[in-house]
C-alpha positions in Angstrom: 0.0 0.0 0.0 1.4 3.4 -0.9 1.9 6.2 1.6 1.2 9.7 0.7 2.7 12.7 2.6 0.5 15.7 2.8 2.5 18.9 2.5 1.1 21.7 4.7 0.8 25.2 3.3 3.6 27.6 4.5 7.1 28.7 4.0 8.4 25.3 3.0 5.7 24.6 0.4 6.5 25.6 -3.1 2.9 25.6 -4.1 2.1 28.2 -1.5 4.7 30.5 -2.9 3.7 30.0 -6.6 0.0 30.9 -5.9 0.7 33.8 -3.7 -0.5 36.3 -6.3 -3.5 37.1 -4.1 -3.0 40.8 -3.1 -3.0 42.0 0.5 -2.8 45.7 1.4 -3.4 48.0 4.4 -2.6 51.8 4.5 -3.9 52.4 8.0 -1.3 50.7 10.2 0.0 52.3 13.4 3.4 51.1 14.6 3.5 51.7 18.4 6.2 53.7 20.2 9.6 52.0 20.8 8.6 51.1 24.4 5.4 49.2 23.2 4.8 45.8 21.7 5.6 45.6 17.9 2.7 45.5 15.5 2.5 42.0 14.0 1.2 41.7 10.4 0.3 38.1 9.5 -0.4 37.5 5.9 -3.0 35.0 4.9 -0.6 33.3 2.5 3.2 33.3 1.9 4.2 36.5 0.2 6.0 36.8 -3.1 6.9 40.5 -2.7 6.4 43.2 -0.1 6.3 47.0 -0.1 6.5 48.9 3.2 6.1 52.7 3.4 6.7 54.9 6.4 3.8 57.4 6.0 4.9 59.6 8.8 6.6 62.8 7.5 9.3 62.6 10.0 10.8 59.9 12.3 12.0 56.4 11.7 10.1 53.2 11.5 11.7 49.8 12.3 10.8 46.9 10.0 11.7 43.3 11.0 10.7 39.7 10.5 10.3 38.7 14.1 9.2 40.4 17.3 12.5 39.7 18.9 14.4 41.1 15.9 12.5 44.4 15.7 12.9 45.0 19.5 16.6 44.2 19.5 19.0 44.7 16.6 17.7 42.7 13.7 15.7 45.2 11.7 16.0 47.9 9.1 14.9 51.5 9.3 12.7 53.5 7.0 13.0 57.3 7.5 10.0 59.6 7.2 8.2 59.1 3.8 10.7 56.4 2.7 9.5 53.1 1.2 11.1 49.7 0.7 10.2 47.0 -1.9 11.6 43.6 -2.3 10.8 40.1 -3.4 10.4 38.4 0.0 8.9 35.1 0.9 7.5 35.8 4.4 4.4 35.0 6.4 4.8 37.8 9.0 6.2 41.3 9.3 6.7 43.4 12.4 6.7 47.2 12.7 7.8 49.4 15.6 8.5 53.1 15.8 12.1 54.0 16.5 11.1 56.8 18.9 8.6 57.5 21.6 5.9 58.5 19.0 3.8 56.0 17.1 4.3 56.0 13.3 1.8 55.3 10.5 2.7 52.8 7.7 1.3 51.1 4.7 2.1 47.5 3.6 1.3 45.8 0.2 2.1 42.2 -0.3 
């Protein structure tokens, strides 16, 4: 008798990546102040590309791929009005202000 292995959807599943053309967007995200808990964005499917924009006119926004990373030293910074676009295969994204003031952001995946 043959045994079939069911591959679950997620980061290790090529099919999830290939069909990830379903768009996801939000332009009303508020990243909390640096002393707060990072904003976690969970995508319904694995992404193929991501665009993040710091909509605040001034101040820096931390962008990372884990809560621990964005609160410590594994993140990148978007200055006021700056955006970042890349072909990334991720299922979550974390945002946090780099100051004591919350920042607004938009994400398209």
